[in-house]
N, C-alpha and C positions, 0 to 999 in steps of 0.2 A: 381665428374666422368668430364671429360673436355664437355660440349653442343657443341664446337661448329667442325659445321660437312667437313670446308674447311676453306679457309681465300685464293681471288685475291688481287691479285698483279696489281697496273698500275701502268703504269712507261710511262713517255711522257721526249724525250729528254736523253734514257737510264739512267734516273732518281726515282729511284720512290720519287712518292708523295704521295700516296694514301694509303692504309692496308682496308681491311676488312671485320673481320669473320662473316662468314654465321653460327649459326646456325638450328638446327636438328631438322624440323617437323614445325620450318615458312615460314608462302609466305614474299619476300623480293622482293621487285622491283626498279631497280636504274637508272634516265634519266639521259645519259652519254652525250655533251653537252656546245655550249659554254655559252649560256643560260646560266642569272643568279639562273634560278629556275630551275636550273640542279645541282642533287645533287650529281656530277663530271662531274666538270670543269674543260677542254681543252682550252686550245690558244694554237688552230692553225687555221690558216685560211684553213684549206681543211676538218675540222670539223663543221659539220652546228647547228646551237640555240641546238637545241632537235637532236641529229645524232641517237643515240640508247638507246637501254633499253634492262637491264639484270634482272631477273624474276628469281624468288630460287623458286621456290612450295613446298606446304608441299607435294610432294612423294619426294621431294631430286630430283625433274630433274631442272636443271639450259639451259635455253634459253638465246640468243641472239637475238632479232630484231630490225632489221633498220627501222629508225623512215621516211620514204620517204628523209629521207636526200642529198644533192644534190652529192655525191659523192660516195654513200654505202658507208657500211657496209661488211668489211672480217675478217673472220677470217681461224684459217690455211691456210689464202693462196686463202680463195677461196669466192668467193662472196655470203652472205646469199639473198636470190630471197627474204621473206620475212621484 
């Protein structure tokens, strides 16, 4: 039986550059940004070094959190407040 709950696909300039399979029942967290320490790196002048964090908790909830980025984080066209 497949233990992948879902997959995240990351695109930059309309090109797929990273796929992540999310396993059921496991805590996962990724920082997205320009920093070499970010798990998901984007080379874009509008992206902060540590721009946002994606969290998938053990309850199966997916959260996106802005990390006080300069330009903010938008999800489905709406600015994330936290």
